[in-house]
Steps between C-alpha positions, in 0.01 A plus 500: 500500500349151505259401224165345576419161344262667251775741386738208452243328278446804277597425141311720255625651174324707234691565181400651167685440178492330164504133407843444344494122438210309350288328766541124536201296605511163672303280732618322814444126543218597739331699221590849623555740208817714507607802297860620517617826344769763556408852608729795428467822700687827444435825684650793686460474879591761760745386766668735748348789305682392184368337183607141460454286190319179594513195273360158587452187293324222692331172422130490586311179580119500491351173624138396516193531283417846643787646293410341166287790376772754588786301345354327194541804273827640641744604231855633491511881553160502673482713814383332819487555874575195716430467869627200693780365716868421452646152525831336419510238225795272447574414139628171363849652500479553877487880476227684688292782360236727645153443348180703532198275563197686364187530708351767275582598140356806333555580133560874468436564130 
């Protein structure tokens, strides 16, 4: 079955979990604020009518002033829900990693 162009462009992820590494704040040379933290998710998901342990640890990048109020008080072990898109980042060592770029961050507790 062929995908339509809009289906090919779909890249949307929503993930709940806890902050497991202290957020790091920086600013780009253009003045764009960035917050980078690591989100840890653990749950039981049903797959093929069986319970499956799901564990994810992913770096989250929140860029832009619209995220400052949601990220400025983030702390380790705080529960959050992040909605955004996935992108590949290449580190200085040449290795690639999958990163969640936040479009919306909601503190749960």
